[in-house]
C-alpha positions, -999 to +999 in steps of 0.1 A: +476-130-137+506-136-159+524-111-182+550-127-206+549-158-185+557-139-153+533-140-124+520-106-113+500-099-082+473-073-089+483-054-058+518-051-070+505-039-104+485-012-086+515-001-066+536+003-098+506+021-114+506+046-086+544+050-085+544+062-121+515+085-114+491+068-139+464+072-112+466+110-115+438+125-136+450+151-160+435+184-149+409+197-173+414+232-187+387+256-178+365+262-208+360+298-216+327+312-229+328+324-265+344+358-266+331+384-290+356+406-307+353+441-293+366+469-316+396+487-302+382+523-303+396+554-287+371+571-265+368+608-267+369+613-229+387+598-199+373+570-177+353+554-205+376+524-210+406+513-190+429+486-204+448+465-180+473+436-179+500+421-157+538+419-163+561+397-143+597+399-133+621+388-105+640+404-077+677+399-073+668+370-050+650+354-079+616+359-061+589+367-086+568+398-085+540+412-107+529+446-118+493+455-126+494+481-154+462+502-160+459+528-187+431+550-201+423+542-237+413+578-245+447+593-241+471+565-229+475+580-195+490+555-171+462+554-145+481+532-121+508+506-116+505+483-086+534+461-075+532+429-054+546+395-051+513+380-062+480+396-073+451+371-069+416+382-076+410+395-040+441+417-042+432+428-077+398+440-064+414+458-035+439+475-059+410+485-082+391+501-053+421+521-044+426+533-080+389+542-084+389+561-051+417+583-065+410+584-102+373+578-107+355+548-121+357+535-157+326+524-176+346+495-192+376+474-184+395+458-213+416+427-203+426+392-214+414+359-201+439+356-172+427+337-141+423+368-120+402+385-147+379+356-153+374+348-116+338+350-103+351+374-076+363+399-101+333+395-124+309+399-095+328+430-083+326+446-117+290+437-121+282+452-087+300+484-096+284+488-131+316+481-150+315+461-182+344+437-189+356+437-225+374+404-228+398+399-257+396+367-277+422+341-267+454+343-287+446+379-300+468+403-280+463+429-307+428+434-294+444+449-263+472+466-282+472+499-261+482+480-229+505+457-249+525+487-262+526+502-227+538+469-212+566+468-238+577+504-231+577+498-193+596+465-196+624+481-218+627+512-197+623+497-162+622+459-158+650+452-182+671+482-172+674+476-135+682+450-109+658+452-080+666+441-044+631+448-029+596+456-040+601+491-027+629+495-053+605+484-080+578+508-067+602+538-065+617+534-100+582+526-115+567+558-099+595+579-114+591+564-148+553+567-147+556+604-140+580+608-169+557+587-192+526+607-183+541+642-184+571+642-206+574+612-230+560+621-264+535+596-279+532+591-317+495+586-316+489+618-295+505+642-320+539+637-303+525+650-270+528+634-236+496+617-224+488+644-198+497+672-222+472+657-247+445+653-220+449+690-209+449+702-245+417+682-253+398+693-222+412+728-221 
């Protein structure tokens, strides 16, 4: 074979082809099923719908960590915050079992289309526990605005305000902030009451 008058051996062409990675197939993006818009309603009692999402940050060593945030849509109570270097579907399920053991089980979980939430493991676990997953539509974070607002408050007050050496540092400061958020921090949508104050007033 000749290209521009220069002889080329097909084996050499193949080696060059591999060297510039033209032999690598472009990974296909996983196609999501059609998502139906679920109205963002405020339940009138706890444990009807929990909203959840992840936030990510780094330690002083530049090692990444993630925080799973879970709130109750009915009164914005921070149900739980779980900190780990990584939270794949298997660990997410374990965290959820710990949370449910302590707080009770929700009827619904509202979340985005992150890989952990759309995994078959997590879907099967929810199905086996009678929990319906309310997926938001891609590119529509406002459909999960309760947790988005919580994430923003948590990031400003904790993640952006401190330098963490270890995960235990993250957990300690997060736990203190969560207690403040639930019991002292006024919330505009709750008549300027803290989430737990609002829950006690509503159920009392």
